[in-house]
N, C-alpha and C positions, 0 to 999 in steps of 0.2 A: 393731560386731560383726566388720567386713571387716577393719577398721584392726587389731584384735587377732590375727586370723587371720594377716594379713601379718606381724605382729612375732614371731609364733611358728613362722612358715615352713610354716604348714599352709594349704592351699587349702580352698574352701569346701567341696569333696566329700570333704574328709579326708585326701588324698593329696599327698605332699610334691612338688613338681613338680621335673624332674628337675634342673636346674642349682643348685637349693637344697643338694642333698646331693653335688655332683660333687666339690668340692674334697676332701673325705674318702672318696672311693671306693676301696675296697680292690682292685677290678677294675683300676683305672688304676695301682694301685701293684703289683700282683703278678701280673697275667695277660698273657704274651706271645702266647698264642695260645689259642684256644678253639673257633673256628668260622670256616670260610670264608664269605663273603657269597653266593658263587655255587657250583654244583656245576660238575663237570668238571676245572676247575683251580683253583689257589689263586693269586689274583693277587699277593699279596706273598711270591712264591717264585721261584726259578730252577733249571734244572737242566740239566746237560750229561753226555754219556757218551762214552767212547773205547772204540770195539770192539777186541777181542772181548767185554768186558765189556757188560751190558745193564741198563739202567734205564727203568723206564716213565715216559714224560714227555708232557705234554699242552701243546703249543704253547710248548715252551721252560719250563714250569712243571711243578710236582708235581702228581699227580691227587689230586682229592678224592672220598673215598668216604662213602656214607650208611650203609653197614652194614660193621663194627660200629662205632657211634660211641660214647665215653664221654659226650660231652654232644651231644645232638640239635642240629643235624640232620645234622652231618658231622664227618670227620676227614681227617687227611692219609694218603695210601698210599704206602709205599716199597716198590716191588717191584723186586729187582735180581738180577743175577747177576756176581759178581766172579771175572773171569777173568784167567789170567795173561797179562801185556802190557797189559792194559787198565785203565781207570780210570772212575771216575763221581763226581760232586758233586751234591749237594741243598742247596739254601740256603733257609732259612726266615727271612724278613725281619720286623722290627718293623712292624705295619701304621702306614701313615703317619696321625700325629695333628697335622693342619695347626693350628698355634697352640697347642700345648699342650706344656708341659714333660715332657719324657720321664723319668721317673725310676722306676725300679722299686727295691723294697725286699726286701731279703734276702741270705743268704749261702748259699743253696743253690737249684741249678736241678732241677724236678721235671718230668717228662715222663711222661704216661699212654700205656703201650705195651702193643700186644697183637698177638700172633702166633699166627695159626692153627696153626701146627706147632711152636710154641717156637723158642727161639733159645739158643744158648750164646754165652758172651762173645767166643769166638775166631770165631764165625759174625756176629757183631754189626758193624755199620759203625762207623767212627770218628766221633766227635762233637767239634766245635771252636766256640768262641764269640769273637765279635768285638763289640767296642763301636767307635765312630768313631776310625780311625787307629790301633787296636790289635786284638791276638788273643791267643789262647792256644794252647799246643801241644794236637793232638788226642789223645783217649784213647778206647779202646772204649767204646762206650755202655754196655756192662755190666761193666766191668773191676773196678767195686767193688761191683756188685750181684748178680752171680751169673746162672745162666739164667734165661730168660723162660718162664714155663710156658705150654703150648700152650692156645689158647682161652680166656685170662682176661685182663681188664684189669688192668694191675699198674703201681704208681708206682714209676718209678725217680728215686731223689733223687742227686744229684751235688752235694756241696759245692763252690764254685767253687775252695776251695783245692787240691782234688784236680787241678784244671788249673793253676792258678799256682804249686803246689808243683812242676811240671815245668819251669818257666821256667829257663834257663841263660844266662848271658851277662854283659855288663860293664855292663849299665844296667838299673834296675827295669822290670817291665813298667807301662805305662800303660792296660791293660785295666781298664774300671770297669763292674762287674756293672750299677749303678744304669742306664747307658745301654747295655746289651746291646741291638744292633742285628741281629745275625745269627746264627742256629744254623746250623753246617754239617755235615752229614752226608756221609760220603765213603768210597769203598771201604776195606775192611778187608784181611783175608787172602783171597786168591785161592783160594777152595776151589771154583770151578767150578759151584756148586748154586744154583738158584733159590729165594729168600725173600721173604717178604711181611712187612711190618711196618706197623702202623697207630699213629699217633702222634696225640694230642689233649691237651687242657687242658695246655699248656707254662706253668709258674709260676715266678716266683721268690719265694722265701719264707725267712724265719727258721726254722733247723732245729727250735726247741720248738715253731713253731705246728703242725709234722707231728704231734706229740704229743696234740694237740687231739682228742678222739674225741665232744664231745658237739655234736649237731647243732644248728642255730639253730632258732628257732620259725618255725611256717609264716606266709606272708604272710597278712594279714587285708583285710577288706573287698576283695575281689574282685568286680569288676563286669564286665558284658559288654554290648555294644552290636552289633548286627549290621547290617552293610552289603549290597552286592548280591552281593559274592563273599567278602568278607572279615568278620571280626569283630573290634572292638577291646576289648582287655582292660586293665584297669587296676587296681592295688591299692595298699594303703599300704606303704611301705617297712618291711622288718624292722628293728627297732631293735638292731642288731648290727653293730658296725663291721668285723667280720670276713667279712661277707658280700660275696662277688664277684659273684654272679650269681643269676639266677633262671631255673627250668627250667618249662617249659610243657608240660603233658600234655592229650591230645586224646582223647575218645572219641567215634565215631559210632556206625553201627550200633544194635543193641537198646537200649543204655543210652541214648543221646540220642534215639532215635526213639520210645521208649515212650510219652511223654507230650508232647502237643503244645499243649495248651489254656492253658498260662500257663509263662512262664520260672522263676518262683517255686516252683511245684509241680514243674516238672521238675528243678530243682536239689535241691529236697528228695528226690525220688525217687534222683536219682543219689548223693546222698551216702549213702544207705542202702542201696547196692546191696553185695551181699557176693558172694564166690566168683568164679566163671569170669567173670561180666559185670564185676566190678571190675578185673581183669586186663585189660580194653579200654582201658583209659587208657593211652596211649604217649606218651614223649616226643617232641615235636615241634619244639621250639626251645629255644634258650639265650639268655636276655638279660643282657648286663652291669648291674652293680648301680645304674649312673647312670640306667637306665631302669626306670620302674615303669609301664610301658606296653608292649603288645604286640599286633601284629595277626598274624592267622592267616588263611589262605585254605583254608576247609574244602572248599569245592566250589561248584558254581553254584547260582543263587537256589532256595530250596526246601530246601538242606542244612541239617540241624540238627546241631549239634555242642556236645558238653558239655567243660568245662575245668575243670582244677585247677591250682594253681602250686606250687612248692616253692622254698625258697633253699638256695643252696649257699655253704661258707665257703671260706677259703684252704685248709684241710686237705684238702677235698674231701668234708665232713661235708654230707649232705642232710636237709633238715628233713621233718617229716610232710608230705603233702599237704593242701592249703588246702581248704576248702569248695568245692563246685561251683557252676558258673554254667552257663548254657546259653543258645542263641539260634539262630534259623533265619535264614538269608540271605534276601533278597527281591529281587525286580527292581526295578529304580528307571528313573524317566524321565529324560531329559536333564537336565531341571531339579533333579531329586532328587541326581543324580549332581554336578552341579556345586555344590550345596549341601554335599554330603558333602565333596568335594575343599577347599572353601574351610573348612569347619571343620576338617578336619584339619590344613591348613597354618597356619590360626590359632592352633592349640595349640602350636605353636612359641614364640609370645610370650606366649602364657597360662602354661603349663607351665614353660617354660624361662626365664621372666623372673628376672632376677637377683634375691636374697632381699632386698638393700638398696635397688639402684637401682630395680628394676623394669622395667630395660629389657633387651633382648634380648642374651643371650651371643654373641659373634662367630659361634661354629660350635659345633655338637654332634656327636660328642664333641669337647671341647676344654678350655680353660683356663677354669676355672669362674669367675674374678672378671673376665675380660677381656670387657668390654661394648662394643660397637659403636655409635658414634653415628648414622651413617648408617642403617644396618640397622634401629636402634631407630626412627627417624624413620619409615620405612616401615612399621615394626611399630606405631606410634601409629595409623596409619590401617588397618592390619589389625585393631586394636582396636576402633576406631569401626565397622568391618564387622561385627565380633562382636557388638558391643552392637547393632546395627540388626536384625541376623539371630536375636539370641537366644541366640547360642552361649553367652554367660555373662549373668547379669542386668546391665542397663545401670549399676545402682549399684554392682555389683562392679568393673566396667571402668572407670568413672568413678574410683573409689577407686585403679585401678592407673595411669592416666593422671596422676592428681594425686599419686600417689609417683613417677613418672618426673619431672613439672615440678619438684617439690620437690627432688628430687637434682640435676636440671640447674641449679636456681637457686644451690645450694651449691658445685657442682663446678668444677674449674678451668676458667678462661675466660681467653682471651688477645686482649684488645681486642674482647671481646664474642663471639668464636667460641670454640667447644669443640674439644678434639683428636678425633683419629680414633678413638682407644680410650681408655677410662677402666679404673681399677681400681675395680670396681663397689663394693667394701667401703669405699674411701676417698675416691672422687671425684677422685682425683689421675690426672694424665695418665699413659698407658702407652705409653711411645716403642716400639712394637713393631717399626716398620720401622727403626728405628736411632736413634742420639743426636740427630740434627736433627728427630726427628718428636716433639719434645717441647713443642709450642705449637699454635697454632690451626690448624684446618684448615678453609677456608671452604666447600669443596665438601660434606663430610659436614655442616657445621653448617647449610647450604642444604637438605639432605636432612631434617634433622630440623625446620627451621622450616616446611618445606613442610608435614610431618605435624603440626605443632603449631598451624598456621593452619587446617588442616582440622578438628581436634579443637575449636579454638576455636568455630568456627561450629556443630558438632555438638552440643556439651554446652552447650545454650542455656536449660537449665531452671533455675528458680529454687529451687536447692538450695545449702547451704553448699559441697559438693564440687564442682559444676559454676560456681558463681560464683568459686570461687578457681582453677579451671583457667583461666577465660577472663581472669581478672585476671593471673594468673602467666605465661599465654602471651604476652599484650600486652606485660608488663614485658621478658620474655626478648628478644621479638621488636625491641621498641624499642633494647635494648642492644647488638644485634650491629652493630659499626662496620664496615659493609661498605667505607666509604669509606676506612678505615685500610688495607684490603688492596688499594687501589688503589697503594700503596706510594710514589707520589709525585703530587703534585697535577695533572699534566698526563699521567700514565700512560694510554695507550689501553686498557690491559688490566687485569684483575685478577690477582692472583696467589694461587696455591692456599695456601701456607703461610707462617707467620711464627713463629720460635723466640725466646724470650727471651732465649736465649743466642746464637744464631746468625743473628737477624735473618731475611734472605731468603736464606740459603744454599741451600735447596732449589732457589730460583730457577725456579718452575714457574709459567708464564704460563696463563691459561685461555682457550684457543682452542678452537672448535669447528669441525667437527661432532662432538658426543661428548655424554656424559652430564651437561655441566656447564651447559647452558642455563639451568637453574632458578637457577643462581647470580646471573647478569644480572638475571633476572626480578626477584628478590627484592631485589637491591642497588638497581635503580631503584625499586623500590615502596617501600623504607624509609622510613618516615615521619620518622626522626631521623637517618639516617646514610646517606643516597641518594648515589647517583652520577649522572652526566648520562644521559639516555636514549640519546644517541648512542653511549655505549659499547656498547651492544648490537650496534651495527655495526661499530665500531671495535676492540671487542675480542673478542666472540664470533665475530663473522662477519667480522672484519678481512680485508683484503686486503693488508697491507703484506709486505715481505720476510721478517719476521720470521715472521708467521702461515705464509706458505707454507712457509719452512724447518722450521716446528714440525711441519707435516702431513706434510711429506716425511718427517721423522725417526720419526714415531709410525707413520703408515700405510703408508710405504715405496711410495707410487704420487703420480702427478701427476693422478690422477682424483681430482676433488673437492678439488684443493691450493687453491682459491681459494673454498672454502665450497660453492660451486654445484658440482653435478656433470653433470648433462645428458646422461649416458649411458643406455644401454637395455640391460639384461640380462635374459635370457630373456623378451625382448619387452616388458619393464616398463620405464617410464621412472623414472629416479631423479633429482629435481632438487637434492636437497642430501645430502651424505654421503660419506665415503671409499670408495674402490673400489667394490666392489658392494655395499656396505651394511655388512658386518662383523658384530659382535656386537649382539645384540637388547638389549641393556641400555641402549645408547645411546637406543633409542626408548621406554624405560620409566621411568628413574629420575627423568628431569625432568617426565613425563606422568602421574604416579600422581595428582597433585593439580591439576596445570595442564592444562586442558581445551583441546584444540587444534582441536575441532570449530568449523567455521563462521567460520574467521578465517584470516588470511594475513599474511605481512610482505612484504618486498621479493622473497623468494627463493621461497616455497612455501606452500602450505597444508599444515601440518604433521600434520593427521590424515592427509591423501591420503599424505603422503610417508611417514609411519611406515607405513601401510598397504602401499605399494609395497616398502618395504624388507623387510616380514614376507613379503610374497608372492615377492619374489627369494628369501628364505631357504627357504620352501617349496619354490619350483621348484628350488632348488640340491639339497635334498634326495633329490627326485625324480630328477635326473639324475645326483646320486651320482658326480661325477666319479673320486672316489679310492676308490670300492667300498667304502665303510665299510658294516659289516655292521648290517642293521636299518632303514637310512635309507629313507624313501619318504614317499608322501603322508600318511601317518598318523603318522610319527615323524621329527619335524623341530624344529629350534630349537636354534640355538648362542648361548652367552652367557658372561660372565665365571662361573666357578664353580672349584670344589675341583680338578677333572681337566681343565679345558676345553683347556689348552695354549695359551693365548693367545687366539685365536679373532679376532683383530683383521682378519683377512683370509681370506676363504675363496677357493679350496680350499687356499692356503699353510698357514695355521694349523689345519687340520680334523684333528685326531687322533682322530676316530671319537667324542668325548663329545656327548651330547644333554643339555641342560639343560631338564627339564620347564617350569621358570618363563620360558623363552624363547618357546616355543610358546602356553602358556596365558596368560601375561602379554601376549600381543598379541590376547588375543579380542576386545578392543573393535574391533581393526582388522580382522581375519581370522576372523570368527566359525565359519564352516563349517569351515575348514582347522583352526583350534584347537580345536574342539569334537571333531573326527575324531581329534587327537592325545590328546585327553582320555580318549575312549572306549578307545583303543590302550593308552594308558600304563596305564589301570587295568585293564581286562578282559584285555588279552594279557599284560602285563608286570607286572601288580600284584605277584605274589608275590616278585619281585625288587626293585621299585623303589617300593612303597607302604608305609611304616612309621608309626612312630608319631605323627610330626608331618607327615603327607600325604607327597607325593612326595619322594624324595631329591633331594640338590642336583643330582645328574648321573648318568649311568650311558653304559657304554661296551660295547656289544655285540660289537665287534671285539675288545676286549682282554679280555672277560670280566670287567670291573670294574663291581661294584655294591654296593660299600661304602656302609653306611647313614650319609650324612652329610648335615646340614641346616645352611644358612648363613642369617644373618640377612638379609644383603643380598637373597636370593632368594626365600625362602618368601612374603613379602608380594606380591611381583609376582603372584603367582598368586592371592591372596585379592583385592586391590584390582584387579586387571586384570579378573578375571571379575565382580566387582561392578560396575565402571564399564561393562562390557558389559550387565549386567542391569538396572542402575537408574540408573548415572551418580552413585551418592550421592557418591562421594569428589570428583569433579569438582565437584559441585554446592557441597560445602560449602567447598573450598578457593576457588573463583571467587566465593563470596558475601562473602568478605573485602573491605572498602570499599576497601584499597588496590590491589586487582588492576586493575580496569578503568581507572582514571587512569594506571597503569603502562602499560597495552597501549596506549591512546591516545598518551602519549607518545613511545613506540617507533615508532608509526605502523602498527600492525595494522589491518587493514579487514576489515569483514565479507565473508564468502566462502562463503554457504551452497550455492551451486549445485554446487561440486565436492566437498562433504563428504556421503557417504552416512550414514543413520541409525546410530548406534552402540550403543545399547541394545536391549536385548531387547523392552523396553515399546515403544519407537518403532517396532520392527521387526513 
């Protein structure tokens, strides 16, 4: 049954996971702006003004207004006075789409506009368009539209030819509407009068699409599940390629409170409400078409809310309302809160698994066919946790893992190592980082093998699927030629990349302290292509001039440049690591499967060392030397992420971005501090940073950046880190592989129980 569902792209609950319809998403092809992720100001904007003109600006950006909004929950506000001798500019930029081809489709620009008092073409601001390296002359926003009526949302459609037809010069314009990057509004005639204009739903469309007046059908199979302060909504995607978004309607008050005895009975009552009570359903959110999930925060525990959903197409036609669902939020214990967080982040690997590969796409929203090897390796461990906790039936998760290993078996490999990114539809290498990134990536391969070995031990039942998982993982593991990536027979180090065209051109040695310890552990443990155990010390923890120079180049500090550190930061001693600790993914990526408890090498007990680095990161957030907004005892954790600004050293690289995966993934080491962060992230910041697939990849209160972005590398750190704290499950599975203990013995790891506090909740 499950194999058939996979083949048709339909999940067991009847809903198409997000990534499975992303490639054909009309939102990505047509929508330039529909909502700001946060109130106050729009992160992807910029504004400036020259007196005596006036322009409303919030921290150098355009203000965001919640009323009136064409698509909930907000729109952009342009409030200005154009005075003689002055000037103003407001730029609306395309939202960053990391890893995604940016191509809009259409010949016409459409802006939904609202003026409380009306606006004439003479009063309107000028509008210009830019693509990378090119622009077009500015024209009055209303030049070809005519006056804007007062108090009414109106679509202003401007064919791009009305801009490009004004271009004069000795060469053709290179402006490309497909790559529209910025809309610039600027001062027009200096009439000296105050004006206000609201802008929403900016689209690029084909003119004929605007003639469509047939609304799409309503979404079906709407379901709801209540959390402590939020509700999870999910629905089946509307089978209409023109759908750009879904609109969420909520009712609280009499409609939602009238019945409490059962969700089914309440939904039936809500569907039959007419007249004034029916009007209490108000739009509260708009979701891009690539999401068929939404979360809403209706209120504290005990709040009952009812919901309906509509579909909106390219022309702005809105479907009828769906049937209603309702639920009541409820108080949660810390244990229930952790389960809820794990389940939300687990959904990234379940819902957003690539339709063919089964693996996690690199980033969402992002390129729908780009699957990430390392993030998917972490995702395999998250799937193991999901099976153990019953987030999906074990048989279904086993089928997904089997899909992944079958894909890996047929995908491109280079001396046994897989590339960093694949095209999930073909299994071919995707050289995203450049032409030399077209071969094997030993680090990402190690991340995947770590996950596969954990799965090999977990899926131990005598079923066809689980037998095939074990056999295929064993085959894949034995085929990785770790010794090839030594480059020469006497090399003291392993090397990161090899290209079939450019060989070792990237020239990147694997030198710690960083996330690559697991590469050496697995290379030494390999039953078929192993490397000498002494490479752990000559390579990863090496002391040569090359090693020291590498550490200087990467960390730009002498602290820790001989692998050992020995410094004290905030009263905490750091045995190993660069500077004062840096990014926390160093302490996560190699230790999702590898259990550092109760053992030490020549330098440290890595459980204690990881704990100290996390404690330093926590103390840094409390100290907050750069005065970043929000930092504190319950808001901490810097790591690699979409907006993290590098983060290799603090405070140098601290741009104000917090990655929830940093604090929550360190829960085995700092349970009290991590739990405090979990409570704060959800209960205080939840409406801004908790979404369809758990916590966003990051947020920045200083810059008011709260974009809903998820990354395959990071969501699993939360799922697996919390689980290793609670039960040690993934640690137990990985360490149970028969190749692991002999490897530790060969390296010279020794028992060290005294300096390792208990890690798991059960042990505590």
